[in-house]
N, C-alpha and C positions, 0 to 999 in steps of 0.2 A: 199448174205448171206442167206440161207435156215437153218430151225435148222435140224439137223444132229447128229448122232454116226455116229463114225469112229474111225481108231486105227490113233493116231499119232506112226510114227517113226522118230526121230530128236536125233543130235549130239549137243552140245557144247562147246562152246569154249568162253577164254577169244580174248581177242585185245589184238593184239601184238601193229599194226600200225593202224589207221582209213585211209583208200580207198582215193585217190585224191580225190578230186571234188566232195565231200556227196552232194551237194546241187543241181544234178544233176539225183539224182536218189528220186522215190515217198520216202515219206515219210508220220507217220501218227506218230499223238498226241494221244500218252496211259493213259487214267488212271484208273486205278484197285485197289481193292484192294478181300477183301477176308471174306467172313461170315462164313466159318471154314477150315481153313487146311485138318483135316482127321476126316471127306474124303474130298476131295477139290474142295469148290465153290468158283468158283471165277466172281467176276461182272468186266465186264472192257467196259469202253465210250475209244469207238475206231471212234478218229473226232466225228463223229455226228452218231455214229453207236453203242448202248447198247446193247453189251451180254451177257447171265448167264450162266456159263462152271462149266460139273462136270470133274475131273477129274478121272479116278485112278490110280490103283500103279503101277510104275516103274522106271527107268530110263531113259532105248534110246525108248522101245517100252509103250507106255501106250493106255489106250482105255478117247476117250475125246469127252461127246455131250456139242453141243454147242445150244444154246435157241438165239433167237432174241427177244430183248425185246421193247415197248416205252420207250419211256423216261419217261410217269408218272413209271412204270413198276421198271425202274431203280432206280430213285429217292427212291420210298419206300423200295425197297430190300436194297441200302446203308447208311441206317439206320442201318440196322441187323449186318454191318460190322465187325468185331471184331479186322484185322488188321489195318496196317497203312496204309496209300493211298501210292501207287508207280504213280511216275508219268516217264514216259520215252518216247523219238521219235525214233522212230522204221522206219530205213532204209529198204527199200525194192533193195537189187543190185544181178543181173543176177549173176552167175555162168559156171562152159563148163560142158557140161552135162545137159543141162535143166535142171540142177537146182538154188534153190535161196536159199540166204544171209539174214536170219532177224538181222542186227544189229542196238541192244537198247546200246543208250546214256539213260543213268536214271538221273536226276534233282531232285529237294527236300532234302529231308534226302538221297538220294545214289545217290549223285552229285560227278562225276567224277568215279564209276564203266560204267563196258561197258562189253557188251558179244554180242556172234553172235552164231544166231541159223541158221542149216540147218535140212530140214527136206524132208526124203529121202520113198522108196514105199514100198521097201523091208531093213530085218535088214540083207540082204550080202549085196545092196550097200550100207548102213551104215558104215560095217565093212570096206569095200572097200573103202572108200573116203579118195581122197590127200588132205589135206585143202591148201589154198591158204598160200601166205609167210606172206600174213598182221594178219590170224587167229593164236593165244598162243596156250598155255593148253588148252587139250579137261578137258571137267571138266563137259560131261554129266552122272558121276554116283553119283558126290559129289552133294549132295543134299540142302548141304548150300547156291547152289548158285541158287536156287529152286526160282524163281517168290512168291513163299506164304513162303518160312522161310525167305527171304529177306525181305521184308513186315514184320514180325518177328522184327526178329531178326538183321538188320543190315547189311551192308556187312562188311561179316567173315575177320581176320586176319588171312595175309596167310601163 
C-alpha cells in the first residue's frame, strides 16, 4: 500500500447469514480508533501494517486519503485517540462481477455486531448492485453504523 488519495464508493449492509466455510477466505485482524470523528481522522493497525486515514464527508461516495505509518509513528499517534478502540476480523470474500465483500465481525465492546461492505468503481455500479442472499438491510446512509460512530456510541438500538 502506498500513500494515496482516492474516491471511495461503497455500500454497507447488515449480515443476514454468515457465508459457509469462513476460514477458507483471507482475513485480517484490525484494530482502529479515531483521533477525530469530525473531520474523520482514523488510525488503523491491520495485522502488521499501520495506516492513518482522513475521510471526507458522504454516504456512498467520499474522498479518502491514506498514509502508511511506521509502528513508532502509529504508537505516538495512538496516544491522541478520542474514541474507543474497535477490534474486528475482516474477511475478504469474492463476489460476482469482480467485486469483493469485506465482512467485518467485531470483537471487544462491539462483539456480536457484523456488517459487510462492497466497494465500486462508480456510483452507477453501486446503484445497480444486487446483493447476495446472505446480505441484510442496506445501511449505507445510516451514519450510526459508520465505524467512527460505533467507536463513540456503540451498537445502535435498531
